[in-house]
C-alpha positions as CSV (number, residue, x, y, z in Angstrom):
1,M,82.5,-98.3,-22.3
2,L,81.7,-102.0,-22.7
3,A,82.7,-104.5,-20.1
4,S,86.2,-106.0,-20.4
5,I,87.1,-108.2,-23.4
6,A,86.9,-111.2,-21.2
7,S,83.4,-110.7,-19.8
8,P,81.0,-108.6,-21.9
9,R,77.4,-109.3,-21.3
10,I,76.1,-110.7,-24.6
11,A,72.4,-111.2,-25.6
12,I,71.3,-112.8,-28.8
13,V,67.7,-112.1,-29.8
14,G,66.3,-114.8,-32.0
15,A,67.2,-118.5,-32.3
16,G,67.0,-119.1,-36.0
17,A,69.9,-120.3,-38.1
18,I,72.0,-117.2,-37.6
19,G,71.2,-116.7,-34.0
20,T,71.9,-120.3,-33.1
21,T,75.2,-120.3,-35.1
22,L,76.3,-117.1,-33.4
23,A,75.3,-118.3,-29.9
24,A,77.1,-121.6,-30.3
25,R,80.3,-119.9,-31.6
26,L,80.5,-117.3,-28.8
27,A,79.5,-119.7,-26.0
28,V,82.1,-122.3,-27.2
29,A,84.7,-119.4,-27.2
30,G,84.0,-119.0,-23.4
31,Y,81.6,-116.1,-23.4
32,T,78.5,-116.0,-21.2
33,V,75.7,-115.8,-23.8
34,S,72.0,-115.2,-23.3
35,V,69.5,-116.1,-26.0
36,L,66.0,-114.7,-26.2
37,A,63.7,-117.2,-27.9
38,R,60.2,-118.5,-27.9
39,G,58.3,-121.8,-28.5
40,D,60.1,-124.9,-29.6
41,S,63.4,-123.0,-29.8
42,L,63.2,-121.8,-26.2
43,A,62.3,-125.3,-24.9
44,A,65.1,-127.0,-26.9
45,I,67.8,-124.5,-25.7
46,K,66.7,-124.9,-22.1
47,R,66.9,-128.7,-22.5
48,K,70.1,-129.2,-24.4
49,G,71.8,-125.8,-25.1
50,V,72.8,-124.8,-28.6
51,C,74.6,-126.9,-31.2
52,L,76.5,-125.9,-34.3
53,I,77.6,-128.4,-36.9
54,D,80.2,-127.0,-39.3
55,Q,83.3,-128.0,-41.3
56,Q,85.3,-128.5,-38.1
57,G,82.7,-130.8,-36.5
58,Q,80.0,-130.5,-33.9
59,H,80.1,-127.8,-31.2
60,T,77.6,-127.8,-28.2
61,A,77.4,-125.2,-25.5
62,S,75.1,-124.1,-22.7
63,V,73.6,-120.7,-22.8
64,I,71.1,-118.7,-20.7
65,A,67.6,-118.9,-22.3
66,A,64.7,-116.6,-21.7
67,D,61.5,-115.4,-23.5
68,N,61.6,-111.8,-22.4
69,G,64.3,-109.1,-21.9
70,G,63.3,-108.5,-18.3
71,E,64.7,-111.8,-17.3
72,L,68.2,-111.0,-18.6
73,G,68.7,-107.4,-17.6
74,K,71.1,-104.9,-19.2
75,Q,73.6,-106.1,-21.7
76,D,76.8,-104.8,-23.3
77,I,76.2,-106.2,-26.7
78,V,72.8,-107.2,-28.2
79,F,72.8,-109.1,-31.4
80,L,69.4,-108.9,-33.2
81,C,69.1,-112.0,-35.3
82,T,65.4,-112.1,-36.2
83,K,63.6,-111.9,-39.5
84,A,63.2,-108.3,-40.7
85,H,59.4,-108.4,-40.5
86,S,59.6,-109.3,-36.8
87,V,61.7,-106.2,-35.8
88,P,59.0,-103.5,-35.6
89,S,57.0,-105.4,-33.1
90,L,60.0,-106.9,-31.2
91,L,62.6,-104.2,-30.8
92,P,60.5,-101.9,-28.5
93,Q,60.0,-104.9,-26.2
94,L,63.8,-105.2,-25.7
95,Q,64.3,-102.0,-23.7
96,P,65.2,-103.9,-20.5
97,L,68.4,-105.1,-22.3
98,F,69.6,-101.6,-23.0
99,G,71.7,-99.4,-20.7
100,Q,73.6,-96.2,-21.3
101,H,76.5,-98.0,-23.1
102,T,74.7,-101.0,-24.7
103,C,75.3,-101.4,-28.4
104,L,72.8,-103.0,-30.7
105,V,74.1,-105.1,-33.6
106,P,71.3,-105.8,-36.1
107,M,72.1,-109.0,-38.0
108,V,69.0,-108.6,-40.2
109,N,68.7,-109.1,-44.0
110,G,67.6,-106.4,-46.4
111,T,67.3,-102.7,-46.2
112,P,68.0,-101.7,-42.5
113,W,65.6,-99.3,-40.8
114,W,68.7,-97.2,-39.7
115,L,70.0,-96.7,-43.3
116,L,69.1,-93.0,-43.4
117,M,69.5,-92.2,-39.7
118,D,71.9,-89.3,-39.3
119,A,72.9,-89.6,-43.0
120,V,74.1,-86.4,-44.5
121,E,71.3,-84.9,-46.6
122,P,72.0,-82.8,-49.7
123,C,71.0,-79.1,-49.4
124,A,70.6,-76.2,-51.7
125,A,73.7,-74.7,-53.3
126,N,76.0,-72.6,-51.1
127,T,74.6,-74.1,-47.9
128,A,76.2,-76.7,-45.6
129,P,74.8,-80.2,-45.5
130,I,72.7,-81.2,-42.5
131,A,73.5,-84.3,-40.4
132,T,69.9,-84.9,-39.2
133,A,66.5,-85.0,-40.8
134,P,62.9,-85.3,-39.7
135,I,61.5,-88.7,-38.9
136,E,59.4,-88.6,-42.0
137,T,62.6,-88.3,-44.1
138,V,64.8,-90.9,-42.4
139,H,62.2,-93.7,-41.7
140,I,61.7,-96.3,-44.4
141,K,58.1,-97.4,-44.4
142,A,58.7,-100.8,-45.9
143,V,60.7,-101.8,-42.8
144,D,59.6,-99.3,-40.2
145,P,55.9,-98.5,-41.1
146,E,55.3,-96.0,-38.3
147,G,58.8,-94.7,-37.7
148,E,58.9,-96.5,-34.3
149,L,62.3,-98.0,-34.9
150,V,64.1,-94.8,-35.7
151,R,62.7,-93.4,-32.5
152,C,63.5,-96.5,-30.4
153,L,67.3,-96.1,-30.2
154,P,69.7,-93.3,-31.1
155,A,71.9,-93.8,-34.1
156,S,74.9,-93.7,-31.8
157,A,73.7,-96.9,-30.0
158,I,73.6,-99.0,-33.3
159,I,76.5,-100.7,-35.0
160,G,75.7,-101.6,-38.5
161,C,76.4,-105.2,-39.5
162,V,76.4,-107.1,-42.8
163,V,76.1,-110.8,-42.5
164,Y,77.7,-113.4,-44.8
165,I,76.8,-116.6,-42.9
166,S,75.2,-119.5,-44.7
167,A,73.3,-121.7,-42.2
168,H,70.1,-123.6,-41.7
169,L,68.4,-125.2,-38.7
170,Q,68.5,-129.0,-38.6
171,A,66.2,-128.9,-35.6
172,P,65.4,-126.3,-32.9
173,S,68.7,-125.1,-31.3
174,V,70.8,-127.1,-33.9
175,A,72.3,-125.2,-36.8
176,I,74.4,-126.4,-39.7
177,S,76.8,-124.1,-41.5
178,N,79.3,-125.4,-44.1
179,T,80.9,-122.1,-45.2
180,P,83.3,-119.8,-43.4
181,P,81.4,-117.1,-41.4
182,R,82.1,-113.5,-42.2
183,L,80.8,-110.2,-40.9
184,I,81.3,-106.5,-41.8
185,V,80.7,-104.0,-39.0
186,G,80.8,-100.2,-38.7
187,D,79.3,-97.3,-36.8
188,I,76.3,-95.8,-38.6
189,V,77.2,-92.4,-37.2
190,A,80.3,-90.9,-35.7
191,T,80.5,-91.7,-32.0
192,P,82.1,-89.8,-29.1
193,D,85.7,-90.8,-28.2
194,A,84.4,-92.5,-25.1
195,A,82.6,-95.1,-27.2
196,N,85.5,-95.9,-29.4
197,G,86.5,-99.0,-27.4
198,R,83.2,-100.7,-28.2
199,M,84.2,-101.5,-31.8
200,E,87.5,-103.0,-30.7
201,T,85.6,-105.1,-28.2
202,L,83.0,-106.2,-30.6
203,V,85.5,-107.2,-33.3
204,K,87.6,-109.1,-30.7
205,V,84.6,-111.0,-29.4
206,L,83.5,-112.1,-32.9
207,E,87.0,-113.0,-34.0
208,N,87.4,-115.1,-30.8
209,G,84.3,-116.9,-31.9
210,G,85.9,-117.9,-35.2
211,I,84.1,-115.3,-37.3
212,T,86.2,-113.3,-39.7
213,T,85.1,-109.7,-39.0
214,R,86.0,-106.5,-41.0
215,H,85.5,-103.0,-39.6
216,T,84.6,-100.4,-42.1
217,E,84.0,-96.7,-41.9
218,R,81.6,-96.9,-44.8
219,I,79.1,-99.5,-43.5
220,R,76.4,-98.2,-45.9
221,D,78.5,-99.3,-48.9
222,A,78.7,-102.8,-47.4
223,V,74.9,-102.7,-46.8
224,W,74.1,-101.7,-50.4
225,S,76.4,-104.5,-51.6
226,K,74.6,-107.1,-49.5
227,I,71.2,-105.7,-50.6
228,A,72.4,-106.3,-54.2
229,A,73.4,-109.8,-53.4
230,N,70.1,-110.5,-51.6
231,L,67.9,-108.9,-54.2
232,T,69.6,-110.8,-57.1
233,S,69.3,-114.2,-55.4
234,N,66.5,-114.5,-52.8
235,P,63.4,-113.8,-54.9
236,L,64.7,-115.7,-57.9
237,S,65.5,-118.7,-55.7
238,V,61.8,-118.9,-54.6
239,M,60.6,-118.9,-58.2
240,T,63.1,-121.3,-59.5
241,G,64.1,-123.5,-56.5
242,A,67.7,-122.9,-57.6
243,T,70.8,-122.9,-55.4
244,L,73.2,-120.0,-55.4
245,A,75.6,-121.7,-57.9
246,Q,72.7,-122.4,-60.3
247,L,71.3,-118.8,-60.0
248,Y,74.6,-117.1,-60.8
249,S,75.8,-119.5,-63.5
250,H,72.8,-120.2,-65.7
251,P,72.8,-117.9,-68.7
252,S,69.1,-117.1,-68.6
253,L,69.1,-116.3,-64.9
254,Q,72.3,-114.2,-65.3
255,K,70.3,-111.9,-67.6
256,V,67.7,-111.3,-64.8
257,V,70.4,-111.0,-62.2
258,S,72.2,-108.3,-64.4
259,Q,69.0,-106.2,-64.6
260,L,68.3,-106.5,-60.8
261,F,72.0,-105.6,-60.1
262,E,71.9,-102.5,-62.3
263,E,68.7,-101.1,-60.8
264,T,70.0,-101.6,-57.3
265,H,73.3,-100.0,-58.3
266,L,71.5,-96.9,-59.6
267,T,69.5,-96.6,-56.4
268,A,72.5,-97.0,-54.2
269,Q,74.3,-94.2,-56.1
270,A,71.4,-91.9,-55.6
271,Y,72.0,-92.2,-51.8
272,G,75.7,-91.9,-51.9
273,G,76.4,-95.6,-51.8
274,R,79.1,-97.5,-53.6
275,L,78.8,-101.2,-54.3
276,E,81.9,-103.0,-53.2
277,M,81.7,-105.5,-56.2
278,T,81.1,-105.5,-59.9
279,L,78.4,-107.7,-61.5
280,Q,81.0,-110.2,-62.6
281,E,82.5,-110.4,-59.2
282,L,79.0,-111.1,-57.8
283,L,78.4,-113.8,-60.4
284,D,81.7,-115.4,-59.6
285,L,81.2,-115.3,-55.8
286,G,77.7,-116.6,-56.0
287,E,78.7,-119.5,-58.2
288,R,81.5,-120.4,-55.8
289,M,79.0,-120.6,-52.9
290,G,77.9,-123.9,-54.4
291,A,74.6,-125.8,-53.6
292,V,73.5,-123.3,-51.0
293,R,69.8,-122.5,-50.6
294,T,69.0,-118.9,-49.8
295,S,67.3,-118.1,-46.5
296,M,64.2,-117.0,-48.5
297,L,64.0,-120.3,-50.3
298,Q,64.2,-122.1,-47.0
299,D,61.4,-119.9,-45.6
300,Y,59.3,-120.5,-48.7
301,Q,59.7,-124.3,-48.5
302,Q,58.7,-124.2,-44.8
303,G,55.6,-122.1,-45.5
304,R,56.9,-119.0,-43.7
305,A,56.4,-115.3,-44.5
306,L,59.2,-114.0,-46.7
307,E,61.4,-111.0,-46.1
308,L,60.2,-109.3,-49.2
309,A,59.5,-105.9,-47.5
310,A,63.1,-105.6,-46.4
311,I,64.9,-107.2,-49.3
312,V,62.7,-105.9,-52.2
313,E,60.1,-103.3,-51.1
314,G,62.7,-101.2,-49.2
315,V,64.7,-100.7,-52.4
316,I,61.6,-99.9,-54.4
317,E,60.6,-97.3,-51.9
318,L,64.0,-95.7,-51.9
319,A,64.2,-95.7,-55.7
320,D,60.7,-94.1,-56.0
321,R,61.8,-91.3,-53.7
322,K,64.5,-90.5,-56.1
323,R,62.4,-91.2,-59.2
324,I,64.7,-94.0,-60.4
325,P,62.9,-96.6,-62.6
326,V,63.2,-100.1,-61.2
327,P,60.8,-102.1,-63.4
328,T,62.6,-105.5,-63.0
329,I,62.7,-105.2,-59.2
330,K,59.0,-104.4,-59.2
331,S,58.1,-107.3,-61.4
332,I,60.2,-109.7,-59.3
333,L,58.3,-108.5,-56.2
334,H,54.9,-109.2,-57.7
335,L,55.9,-112.7,-58.9
336,T,57.4,-113.7,-55.6
337,R,54.4,-112.4,-53.7
338,Y,52.3,-114.9,-55.7
339,F,54.6,-117.8,-54.6
340,E,54.5,-116.5,-51.0
341,D,50.7,-116.3,-50.9
342,S,50.4,-119.9,-52.2
343,A,52.9,-121.2,-49.6
344,L,51.2,-119.4,-46.7
345,R,47.8,-120.7,-47.6
346,Q,49.1,-124.2,-47.6
347,S,51.0,-123.7,-44.3
348,H,47.9,-122.2,-42.6
349,A,45.8,-125.1,-43.8
350,H,48.3,-127.4,-42.0
351,G,48.5,-125.3,-38.8
352,G,51.9,-123.9,-39.4
353,K,53.4,-121.3,-37.0
354,E,56.5,-119.2,-36.8
355,N,58.8,-118.4,-33.9
356,F,61.5,-115.7,-33.9
């Protein structure tokens, strides 16, 4: 079981916009929060803590800062708030944070490495479905090239999380978020009765931090829905420079969004997933988000590597496994790769670097 509601040991891995926002909210709510960071982010957190500027004002709090898990010890809840492409090299280094009852909450965009872990696999007629499958079947190469992540932690230790938080960094350790934060959480596999209290604790912690949190027993539906939202917005934003409102309201862009949505929908269906929104609902929601720049557009403008493997390539890989044609998604990938290559060349020419 996790520690009591009042005093769970909480670690946040990554001090980007989402990690900083989460750290500030939970620390302001009175929780003892540790943040694993590097470079300028680590130095800034040690010097002045974390700061969140939102619709209610400015919130500053002190947190424990470290650059390796060994300094922090075992935790009750570990929030993984890094870019997807950082996870394969980073997660195995976090073993000092994990004890027998630690739960990992990956707050990572795109196709999660755990999506097929302990998923029920269809079998031949007149035979029962099996609940496990070989590593070669459950690991998704686009986000877990060697299958290390599916070996790193058991499915029972992971709580799936879908993130609806719009934020950006004003400076290291200072985040700005002007929309209400929302999360969807759920176990990725049925857990023993002894672990049931962890979900109640997690939801309570997040709600106390002012984050609207919904628990679902079908977390993969929520994941596929977020994949659809990401795939129809992030790559297009890089190519157009458009905000969410512009992407989802312009008639020409809506046609591309529609094709991307339908191809994602068909892929999700092939894996038993159900999107939680229609195309029209997505268009309406996106337009209401206003002048928000996607995280991928922010990365592109700062000359950083883009999360194309998780947001786009993972879907293509899953579609190819089921022989589902996804021509629009593949075209979007190639075009966005061109923009990424150009931005990275410019960034490297100016000595750019990236911290998690």
